[in-house]
N, C-alpha and C positions, 0 to 999 in steps of 0.2 A: 174794472167795466169802463169801456170807452169814453172816451171827452166826445162830446160833440164839436163841433165845426165850432159852434159858439162858443163853444165852455174856450175851445185851442186858440181860438181869434182872442175874446179876453184874457187870454195870459201871453203872449206874442206878444197883442200893444203896451205889455207893460215896459216891454223891454227899454232900455233905454236906447243902444246901438237897434237900431235899421240892417248891417251891412254888415251882420256876422251867420258863418254858415249857419245852419243845424242840423244838430247829433237828434241821432236815437240810440239810445241806450240800452241794453239785453246785462245781464248778468258777467256772461262774459268776455263784452267787448263793447266798442263805442262806432256806431258808423253814420258816416255823411248822407243829409238826404241830398240828393240830385231831385232829385221829379216827384210828380206829384200826377193820380188820377183819379175820377170817380166812378165807378164800376153800374155795369147794371142792376146792382142790387141797392146803386147812392151809396156805399161807403166809398169815404177821403182817405187812400192812398196812399203815401209814402211811401219811396223806393231809394234805394239805392242799387242806378242799373248797373254798376260794378259785379254787385252782389247779389240781385235781385233775384230769383228765380220765377220769374213773370212767364206767364204763359204768355207765345207770342205768335202765337196764330190766327188766321184771318177773327175764325170768330170771336176772341176773347178780344183784339184790337177791336172789334164793331162793336163789342160792347160794354169800350172803356173811352172816356173820355178826358184823353189829359191838358194837364192844366199848367 
């Protein structure tokens, strides 16, 4: 189950050095987070711009609020 934004913030507040990079770990790799957006379903999505296959059509881009 995914963390809520409040739960994520709570965890991030515990990090002593706020200037370190944010990474996302999967079983096969560790990827840096380079951006975040909220979609039309109000999901917060963090992504890596170089590796993301996120759709950039006009419809999708209008329904995503870049943070």
